[in-house]
N, C-alpha and C positions, 0 to 999 in steps of 0.2 A: 390422551385427552385433545381435541381439536382446539386449535386457538385461533382468535379472529382477529383482525387489526383493530387497535384502539386509535379512536381518532382525537382524543381529545386532547393529545400533547402536539399533533401535527400543525394546526394552523397557527398557535401560537408560535411556533417555532419558525414558520416560514415568515410571519411579520416580524420577527425578531432577525432574520437575515436580511429581509429588505432595508429594515432600519439600518444594520450595520453597512450595507452597502451603499445607501443612500447619503450616508453621511461619512463616505471615504472609508467604511470598515473600521478603521482603527477607532473611531469614535466608540463605537459599540464596545471595543474594549477597555479603552482607556477609562471610561468612566466607570468600571467595572472594578472589583477587587483584583481580579484577574489581568487586567488591563494594568494597573498601577503597578503590580507585581513585574510583569513581564516588562513594561516600559523602564522600570528602575534599573532592571537586568541589563537593557539594552543602552542606557546612559553610563552603565558601568562597562561598556565594551562587552553587552551580553553575557557578562558575568553575574550568575544568578546562585553564588554559592550562598547568598545571605539565606535563600529558602532552606538550606541545608539544616537538618537536625531537627526541623519544625515538629514538635510533637502534635499527636492527635490528640483534639480536644476531647473525643468522647472515648479514648480508648481506657478499657477496664482491665486491662490484663497487662501488667509491669513485667520487664523483663526478666526479673527475679522469679516471677510465678509460670515462666513459659518452660517447658520440657523442651530439650534438645531436639530438634528436627531439620530433616533435607529436604529442601524444596527441589522438584524437578522441573526444570523449566525448557520447554520444548520450542524451537524457533527454528525459520528455513534460515541457513546459512552454510558455508563452506566449512567445515571442522579446522580449527586454527592449529597450529603447530604448539603454542604456548597457551593454549585453553587452560589447561590445569595450573599454571602459575597465576592466571586471572583468578580461576575460581578458589585458589589458597589466598590470595590476597584480599577477595571478596567475604572469603569465610572468617579471616579474623574481623573484618570489622563488622560484620552480620551478628557475630556471637555476641557483642556487646549491645547492638541495637536491637535485634529480635531474637536472639539465640539460637541461631538457624545458620544452616550450610547451604550451600547452591552447588546443584548438579545441571551445569549447562548441558542441553541435549541438541547441538544444531543439527538440522538434517539437510542434507543437499536440496537445492530448488528442483532438481530432476525428478527426484523420487518424494518430494512433499507431500503432494496430493495423496499419493498410495500410502504411505507411511502413516498420515492422519487418518484416512479411512480406516486402516487396521487398526490404528489406537482406540478409535472411536467405537469400531465395532467389536473390538475384542475387552473394553472397558480396561484397559491397562491403566494403572495407577499412575497418574502424572499431577501436577498441582497446577501451573500455569502454560497455558499454548496460546502461541501467537496466531489470530485470525483475522477476517477482514471480508468486507462484502464479496470480493473476487476471490475469496478462498473458503466459498461455503459456509460462511458465517450463520446466515439464516436456516440454512439446511441443517448444520449440526447441533444448533439451539433447538430445533424442532424434535431433534433426535435423542434431545435431553443429555446431551454431551457437556454443556456448559451450565454453570449454575447462575440464577438470577441474584444479582450481586447487590441489589438494594441496601440491605440491610449491612451486608460487609463494607460497603462504601461508608454508610453512615457512621459504623461503629471505627472502622481501621483504616478509611480513606479520606479524612479530613483534608489531607494536604493537595490531595487530588481534586476535590470539590472546590478547595480556595484557589487551584492556579488553573483549572481546565475551563474553558468557555462553557457555558451553558449547552450552547448549540450542538457541541459535540456528543453530549450523554443524550441529548433529546431527539438529534438527527439519527441516533444508532440504535434506538428503541424498536423492540420486536412485541408488539400486542402491548404496548405501554410499560414495558421491562426490558432492563439493561441486563445484559449478558455478556458484557466485556467492557473493559476500560479504553476508551480510545486514545490513541498517541496525541500528545498536545502538539501539534504541526499547521500548515499550511492548510487552507481551506479551498481554495480553487484547483482546478485542475486543468493540464493542458498537456497535449501531447506531440510528438513529432519524433527526431532522429538526433542520436549522439554521433558525431562524425569526427575524423582526424583533420583538424583544421590546418595541421603543419601540411598533410599531404595536398590538400585543397590549394594552399597557397604556394608550393612547389610546382603544383602543375598548373597555376593559373586560373582555377575554378573559381568564378564568383557567386557564392552560395547565396549572394542577398538575392538572386534573380528568382530562386526556388521558392515559389508560393503554394504550388500543389505538388500531390504526389507524382502526377504524369510530369511535372518539371525536372523530376530526377533521372529521367531517362538519358539525357545529355551528359550529366554528371557522372552516372553509372558507368555509361558507354567509353567516357574519357578513362575513367579508374581502370576498366578492363582492358582497354587498349594499352595505356602506357606504364601500369603497374600489373605486369603479368604474375599471378601468384597471390594477388590479393582479392579478397572478397569483397566486391563491392557492397552488398547487404547482406548483414547474417541476421537469419530469421530461426526461431524454433516454436514450439507448441506455446500459445498464449503470448508470443512477441511477433505480432505481425501488423501489417497496415490496417487490420481489421480489428484489432485489438480496441477495447473499449476505450481506451484511453485517445486513440487516434480519430476513430470513428465518431467519437462524442457520442456512444450509444448509453443509454440509460436502462438498465434491466430492472429498475424499481425494486431493488434488493439483490439478491443473490445471483449472480453474474452466471452461475451455471444453471439457473431455471430459466428456460426460453421465454420469448416475450419482451419487446425493446420499443422506446420512443427514441428520438433524438434530443440530446441534451440543449443542442443548440437550434432547435426548432420550437413551432407552437402546437404541434399536433399532440393531441391525447389519446390517439388511437394507438392501441398495443398491435405490435405487429411480429410475425416470425422473422427472424434475420433476412431469410431468403426472398422476402417480399418487400425488403427495401432497397430501393435503386442505389444507394450511397454503398450498402454492401455489396452487392451483385457486380457494380461498377469496380469495386476495389478488388474484387475477386480476379476481374479479366485484366487490371493494371499489373497483378502481382503474378498471374500465371504468364504474362507479356515478358515480364521482368524474369522471371525463372526460365522461361524458355530461353532468353538472350544471353544465361548464363550471369545475370547479377546475382542471383541467390544462391547459396550454397547447396550444393545437391543433396546433401543430407539433411535438410531442414526439416522435414516430417518425423525425423525418429532423433535427430541429435537434442541431447539434453544439457550440452553445455552452457552454462549462464552467459549472457549479454556482455557482463564485464569481463569474464574470464576469456570471452571470443576478442573483445577487444583488447585484452591485455597481452595477447599472442603476438600483436603486430600484424597479424595476418587480415584483419578486418579492416575494412573503411569506414562503415554505418552500423549503426543498430537502431531497431525502434526504441522508443522509452519514453515514460510517463516523466514529465518535465515541471522543473519549478525553478525558482531564480537560484544560480548556483549550482544545477546540477551537474553540468559540464565539469567545474572545477572539482566538485566534490568526488566524482567518479574519478577523474583524471590522478587526484592524488590516493586514492584507494589502489589504483591499478598500476601506479608508476608512470604516468604518461602525462605528468602535471605541464600545461601549458601547449599541450597537442590534441584538446580535446574541445569541440564547440558545440552548441546545442542549436537547433532550428526548430522553430514551432511551426506545426503543420495544420493548426485549427485554432478556434476560438477558446479563450477561458469560459469554463463552464463551472457552475456549483450545483451539485446532486448530493440526496442523501447519501450515496455511497462516498462521498468525500469525508464525511463525517465518521465514517467507518471504514475508512481505506486503510488504516493498520491500526490494530486494537490487542490486547492482552485478556484472555479469559480464563477462569478458575474452572478447572475440569471437575464435572460432577464426580468424579472417583476420587479427587483430592482426600487424603487423611485429614488435612487441616488448612481448611480454606480462609481462616483468619488469618494464620500465617502467609498465605500466600496474598492475602490483600495487604498485609504489611510490607512485604518486600514489594508489589507495583506500587504503593504509596511511595515508598524510597525512590524508586525509579523516577516519579514525578516531581520529587523534591528535594533530594540528596544530590548535590552537583557529583560528590564523589564517587557515589554508587552509579550514578549514570554515567560519568564518563570511565569509570574504570571498565564497565561491562562493553562500552562501546568502543574504547581506544585503547585498552590495555593499562600497563603500570608506568606511572610518570618516571622518566630517567631511563626507562628502558625500552618502552615502545614509543615513546614521544618525550619532547622538551618543551617545557612551557617558556615562552618567550614574551609572554605579555599576560594581562588579567585572565583572558581565555582564549589567547592564540596559541597554538602549539607547531612544532616542526616534526619531522620526521628524524627518526636514528636508522642504523643499519638494522636494528630488530624490529622495524615498524610491519615488515611484512610477515613475522612471526605471529604477529595478532592483529589483524585488519580485517573483522568479520562483514564490515559494511553493513552494520544493523541500527545504525543511530537514526534513520527516519523510521524506523519501526517499535523503538522501545522508548516508554515513557514521555521525557518532556524534551523537545527537541530544542527549547529555547534554554535549556542548560547545557547543551554541548558546545565541547569546545570548538574552534574553528583553527583548520589547516592554516598555515600563512600565506599559502596560495589562495584561499580562498577572499572574497570580499567581506572585509570587517562589519559591513553594515549589511550582513546577509538575512539578519532577523528583521531588521527595518523593511528589506525586499520583500520578506515573505507577506508582510503586513499589507503592504503596497499591492502585493501580486493579488490580493484579494478584491481589489477595487475594479469597479466597473465589469465583473464577470457578469455572463448570462446565467440568468436562473433558469435551470430544467423545468419543465412543465411538472414534473413527478417530485419536485423538491417537497419533502417532509414526508413521502408515502413508502411503505415496505410492504411487498406482497409475502402473504403467509401461504406458503404452499403446501401444507398440511394435508388439506383436502386432495390433493393430487400428487401426494407422495410416490405412490406407484408409477405415474406417468412419468415424473420428473425423474426417478431410477431409470427408467426405461431410456427415456430421451439422452440421458448422460451416457448410457451404454452406446447408443449411435452415434452422439457426438464423439466418443474416443476413437471410432472407426473412421470417421470422415472429416471432421472438422480441421484438424490440423493439416492434413494432406491437402484439403482446399484450401485454407487460409494461407498455406506457403507457397500455393503455385505449382506444388509438385503434380498434380493431377490434370487431367482434363476436365474442365468445367462443365463441358456441354454433355459428357458422358457422366460423369460424376453427380453432379449437382441433382439431377432428376432423380438418380436413385436414392440420394441423401436425402431429399423432401418426401418420396415415399415411404422410406423407413422411419422418418421422424413421424408423419401422419399415422401410421401402424403403431407407433410408441405410444401415441396420444398427444401429440403438440397443440393439437386443436382444442383439445379440453382445457390444456393448462393456459392456453391464450385465451379462452373464454372465462375461466375463473379469474385470470390476472385483470383482465378489462372489467369484470364485474366489481371486484374490489376496488379497482382504481376509480371508477366511476363513483361508486359510495363514497369514496374519499373526496372527490372533487365536489360533490354535491354539499359536503359537510364543510367545507373549507370556510 
């Protein structure tokens, strides 16, 4: 059945966002039940354990009435040595809470897309799946992979509704329906690089002079000359200067579907990437850097995660989606505390994608969707569950040194999934002792004065061009990574790429996206 965009929720959401931003963002939260709860957590050094064990007001199935059940939870992460220990600890706790056990199914980032595509196509039985606008959320929802969660939220997700600001649920709707629960996190977006600040200081490199991508030329030349064997800039599929978080591209929904506008611009004309001057110029800068030896030679094929590349000690910088404290967060995760810094290379923006940048969906193949929602509700309200799945077992994988401050142990590297940004409620997360204790306050300040995308509130429904989207995705797989990592000659390959995109039907997709967007704008 073809679904069309429902506009009735969009304009109120935009007004709500503008009100938040004009009032300094925090006012919109602090006057709500959400804001009061989160502010209370911050005033207690971020400790939100007061939200733990909060019962669902409308839950009608007591634990004693629930049959034992094992939930399969699929998310992108490197498998951890102590995963089974954490599962066992979770299972003891979950038995009393929802009479369930958990089967954690982390999938390496490099094979994430292929594995999820296979799961969806084969209708594999799983319960909870991580998803996002940049990870084919809209496309998989249109395939029937995810359940409409409205009734499940109302019945088993009251804790989520009480703590997650309305903007996240409104902004992540497709055709007026929610198919996933957004993570409670920062709202604005910004991009740039993470780099080895200790190396920069050692070589006397003044990173404060870097304002644009072109300014990095002299930095990387210095690294190449004075640190032989160190890769100045690590790139891989989806992690380049043309990634949406650096280019400020708004795909108006699923980033795998072509047709973008600029989040930091004012134009509402939807264009294919190759017609955007910024995109093509960035391709040329990247190609120049690749030819100069700044970028790893296997960028087009390497699937090693950015964090693992930095952890190796052989990489000076990587591209990154940034937020307050991202450098300290990653540094602790990979054992480089005090050695990383972040450099912003664009303007803070807010688009619909930011409300759906990390979410948990309930698979339409789940034998027990209600239990799945109960677990997601715990991730949003129960500090013990949230921190156990994100940081492991207290006294083994970390030590508490404050209400919500933790430090590492010799076993921290046995369970360090780096998943706290994608699961549940970030405001429940513990902070490492190397992180800014005001991190959550900084998150709210981060949202202030962000540029609103002209497409805020709109999500494209690609159902009517589904065949063309599939064809274009196949073309992208052949060309996009090679071009965006600078691995091929742009003048030779880009024309060929464009021709194949047109043959695949990209112009039909652009026209449909523009038509839907125009209708949305006319009804604002």
